[in-house]
Each structure stands twice: as structure tokens, then as C-alpha cells.
Backbone as JSON Lines, residues from 0, in Angstrom:
{"i":0,"aa":"X","n":[112.31,121.76,113.67],"ca":[113.19,121.55,114.8],"c":[112.56,122.01,116.1]}
{"i":1,"aa":"X","n":[111.81,123.1,116.01],"ca":[111.17,123.64,117.23],"c":[110.17,122.62,117.8]}
{"i":2,"aa":"X","n":[109.34,122.06,116.94],"ca":[108.34,121.08,117.38],"c":[109.02,119.84,117.95]}
{"i":3,"aa":"X","n":[110.1,119.42,117.3],"ca":[110.84,118.25,117.77],"c":[111.39,118.52,119.17]}
{"i":4,"aa":"X","n":[111.95,119.7,119.38],"ca":[112.52,120.05,120.67],"c":[111.43,120.12,121.76]}
{"i":5,"aa":"X","n":[110.28,120.76,121.4],"ca":[109.17,120.87,122.36],"c":[108.63,119.5,122.75]}
{"i":6,"aa":"X","n":[108.64,118.56,121.79],"ca":[108.14,117.22,122.05],"c":[109.17,116.34,122.76]}
{"i":7,"aa":"X","n":[110.4,116.86,122.89],"ca":[111.44,116.09,123.56],"c":[111.99,114.96,122.72]}
{"i":8,"aa":"X","n":[111.92,115.1,121.39],"ca":[112.4,114.06,120.48],"c":[113.86,114.3,120.13]}
{"i":9,"aa":"X","n":[114.56,113.22,119.86],"ca":[115.98,113.33,119.52],"c":[116.15,113.95,118.13]}
{"i":10,"aa":"X","n":[117.37,114.32,117.81],"ca":[117.67,114.88,116.5],"c":[117.53,113.85,115.38]}
{"i":11,"aa":"X","n":[117.47,112.57,115.75],"ca":[117.29,111.52,114.75],"c":[115.86,111.5,114.18]}
{"i":12,"aa":"X","n":[114.92,112.08,114.91],"ca":[113.52,112.08,114.47],"c":[113.33,113.12,113.37]}
{"i":13,"aa":"X","n":[112.7,112.69,112.27],"ca":[112.37,113.62,111.19],"c":[110.91,113.44,110.8]}
{"i":14,"aa":"X","n":[110.37,114.43,110.14],"ca":[108.99,114.33,109.66],"c":[108.86,113.2,108.64]}
{"i":15,"aa":"X","n":[109.93,112.96,107.89],"ca":[109.9,111.86,106.92],"c":[109.85,110.51,107.62]}
{"i":16,"aa":"X","n":[110.55,110.4,108.74],"ca":[110.49,109.17,109.52],"c":[109.08,108.91,110.04]}
{"i":17,"aa":"X","n":[108.42,109.98,110.47],"ca":[107.03,109.84,110.93],"c":[106.12,109.42,109.78]}
{"i":18,"aa":"X","n":[106.35,110.01,108.6],"ca":[105.56,109.66,107.42],"c":[105.77,108.19,107.08]}
{"i":19,"aa":"X","n":[107.02,107.75,107.06],"ca":[107.32,106.37,106.71],"c":[106.68,105.41,107.72]}
{"i":20,"aa":"X","n":[106.76,105.75,108.99],"ca":[106.16,104.91,110.02],"c":[104.66,104.81,109.82]}
{"i":21,"aa":"X","n":[104.01,105.93,109.52],"ca":[102.56,105.91,109.3],"c":[102.19,105.07,108.09]}
{"i":22,"aa":"X","n":[102.96,105.18,107.02],"ca":[102.7,104.38,105.81],"c":[102.83,102.9,106.12]}
{"i":23,"aa":"X","n":[103.84,102.52,106.88],"ca":[104.01,101.12,107.28],"c":[102.81,100.66,108.09]}
{"i":24,"aa":"X","n":[102.36,101.47,109.04],"ca":[101.19,101.1,109.86],"c":[99.93,100.99,109.02]}
{"i":25,"aa":"X","n":[99.73,101.91,108.09],"ca":[98.56,101.82,107.21],"c":[98.59,100.53,106.41]}
{"i":26,"aa":"X","n":[99.75,100.18,105.89],"ca":[99.89,98.95,105.11],"c":[99.58,97.74,105.98]}
{"i":27,"aa":"X","n":[100.13,97.71,107.19],"ca":[99.9,96.59,108.1],"c":[98.44,96.5,108.54]}
{"i":28,"aa":"X","n":[97.77,97.64,108.61],"ca":[96.37,97.66,109.04],"c":[95.4,97.37,107.9]}
{"i":29,"aa":"X","n":[95.94,97.15,106.69],"ca":[95.09,96.74,105.57],"c":[94.6,97.87,104.69]}
{"i":30,"aa":"X","n":[95.18,99.06,104.8],"ca":[94.77,100.15,103.9],"c":[95.07,99.75,102.46]}
{"i":31,"aa":"X","n":[94.23,100.2,101.56],"ca":[94.43,99.86,100.16],"c":[95.64,100.59,99.6]}
{"i":32,"aa":"X","n":[96.27,99.96,98.62],"ca":[97.42,100.59,97.97],"c":[97.04,101.92,97.35]}
{"i":33,"aa":"X","n":[95.84,102.0,96.77],"ca":[95.43,103.26,96.14],"c":[95.26,104.37,97.18]}
{"i":34,"aa":"X","n":[94.78,104.02,98.37],"ca":[94.68,105.03,99.43],"c":[96.06,105.5,99.87]}
{"i":35,"aa":"X","n":[96.98,104.56,100.0],"ca":[98.35,104.92,100.41],"c":[99.02,105.75,99.34]}
{"i":36,"aa":"X","n":[98.82,105.39,98.07],"ca":[99.39,106.17,96.97],"c":[98.87,107.6,97.02]}
{"i":37,"aa":"X","n":[97.6,107.76,97.33],"ca":[97.02,109.1,97.44],"c":[97.69,109.92,98.54]}
{"i":38,"aa":"X","n":[98.05,109.27,99.61],"ca":[98.71,109.96,100.72],"c":[100.17,110.27,100.44]}
{"i":39,"aa":"X","n":[100.85,109.36,99.75],"ca":[102.27,109.57,99.49],"c":[102.5,110.52,98.32]}
{"i":40,"aa":"X","n":[101.49,110.66,97.47],"ca":[101.63,111.58,96.33],"c":[102.32,110.99,95.13]}
{"i":41,"aa":"X","n":[102.54,109.68,95.13],"ca":[103.17,109.06,93.96],"c":[102.23,109.12,92.76]}
{"i":42,"aa":"X","n":[102.78,109.4,91.62],"ca":[101.98,109.52,90.4],"c":[101.92,108.22,89.61]}
{"i":43,"aa":"X","n":[102.89,107.34,89.82],"ca":[102.85,106.05,89.12],"c":[103.18,104.92,90.08]}
{"i":44,"aa":"X","n":[102.72,103.74,89.74],"ca":[102.87,102.61,90.65],"c":[104.29,102.1,90.72]}
{"i":45,"aa":"X","n":[105.1,102.33,89.7],"ca":[106.5,101.9,89.73],"c":[107.24,102.63,90.86]}
{"i":46,"aa":"X","n":[107.06,103.94,90.94],"ca":[107.71,104.73,91.99],"c":[107.18,104.33,93.36]}
{"i":47,"aa":"X","n":[105.86,104.09,93.44],"ca":[105.26,103.66,94.69],"c":[105.81,102.31,95.13]}
{"i":48,"aa":"X","n":[105.93,101.38,94.2],"ca":[106.45,100.05,94.53],"c":[107.88,100.15,95.05]}
{"i":49,"aa":"X","n":[108.7,101.0,94.44],"ca":[110.07,101.19,94.91],"c":[110.07,101.79,96.31]}
{"i":50,"aa":"X","n":[109.23,102.77,96.54],"ca":[109.11,103.4,97.86],"c":[108.76,102.35,98.91]}
{"i":51,"aa":"X","n":[107.78,101.52,98.61],"ca":[107.34,100.5,99.55],"c":[108.44,99.47,99.8]}
{"i":52,"aa":"X","n":[109.15,99.08,98.74],"ca":[110.27,98.14,98.91],"c":[111.33,98.76,99.81]}
{"i":53,"aa":"X","n":[111.61,100.05,99.62],"ca":[112.6,100.74,100.46],"c":[112.18,100.75,101.92]}
{"i":54,"aa":"X","n":[110.87,100.7,102.17],"ca":[110.36,100.64,103.54],"c":[110.3,99.21,104.06]}
{"i":55,"aa":"X","n":[110.66,98.25,103.21],"ca":[110.65,96.85,103.61],"c":[109.3,96.19,103.46]}
{"i":56,"aa":"X","n":[108.43,96.77,102.63],"ca":[107.09,96.23,102.42],"c":[106.96,95.67,101.02]}
{"i":57,"aa":"X","n":[106.22,94.57,100.91],"ca":[105.96,93.98,99.6],"c":[104.79,94.67,98.94]}
{"i":58,"aa":"X","n":[104.88,94.8,97.63],"ca":[103.8,95.4,96.86],"c":[103.41,94.4,95.78]}
{"i":59,"aa":"X","n":[102.13,94.19,95.64],"ca":[101.61,93.3,94.61],"c":[101.48,94.11,93.32]}
{"i":60,"aa":"X","n":[102.43,93.92,92.4],"ca":[102.47,94.72,91.18],"c":[101.21,94.49,90.33]}
{"i":61,"aa":"X","n":[100.72,93.26,90.29],"ca":[99.49,92.99,89.52],"c":[98.32,93.78,90.1]}
{"i":62,"aa":"X","n":[98.23,93.83,91.41],"ca":[97.17,94.61,92.05],"c":[97.33,96.09,91.73]}
{"i":63,"aa":"X","n":[98.56,96.58,91.79],"ca":[98.8,97.98,91.45],"c":[98.44,98.28,90.01]}
{"i":64,"aa":"X","n":[98.71,97.35,89.12],"ca":[98.34,97.55,87.72],"c":[96.83,97.71,87.58]}
{"i":65,"aa":"X","n":[96.06,96.97,88.36],"ca":[94.6,97.08,88.29],"c":[94.11,98.4,88.85]}
{"i":66,"aa":"X","n":[94.71,98.88,89.94],"ca":[94.21,100.1,90.56],"c":[94.81,101.35,89.95]}
{"i":67,"aa":"X","n":[95.88,101.23,89.17],"ca":[96.55,102.42,88.66],"c":[95.64,103.25,87.79]}
{"i":68,"aa":"X","n":[94.63,102.65,87.22],"ca":[93.7,103.39,86.38],"c":[92.79,104.31,87.21]}
{"i":69,"aa":"X","n":[92.7,104.03,88.52],"ca":[91.83,104.84,89.37],"c":[92.55,106.01,90.02]}
{"i":70,"aa":"X","n":[93.86,106.07,89.83],"ca":[94.65,107.12,90.47],"c":[94.61,108.39,89.63]}
């Protein structure tokens, strides 16, 4: 809350909102799903796919199946 106040941000701003915004930008900029999974901390692709859907992003499940072995 202190950082939010110092930055002049409204009470609607949360660290999770910033995280979600960054994940959306990474996806739009072409970051790999495995890189994003590493940042979000998801342990399985099913949870990651749900997270991405909740953010309004499509996830290629076949692609995730291929990369899940590298996580």
C-alpha cells in the first residue's frame, strides 16, 4: 500500500494486476509459453492454460504438451 500511495496509484491497483498485465504483454510480444510458465510458477500446463484463459489469452494445449517435459 505504501508503494502504491507513493506512486500515486488508485486503490484498484494491485501487484497481481501488474503481474497479469506483464504476462499479457509477454504473451503478445511472443514470449514462449515455457518462459511464461517459469515466471508464473505454474507446475502443470492445465493450471497455466486456465490462468491464461482467465486473462483472456488463448493457449495452444498441444504446444504446452510438447514443452511440459522441459518444465
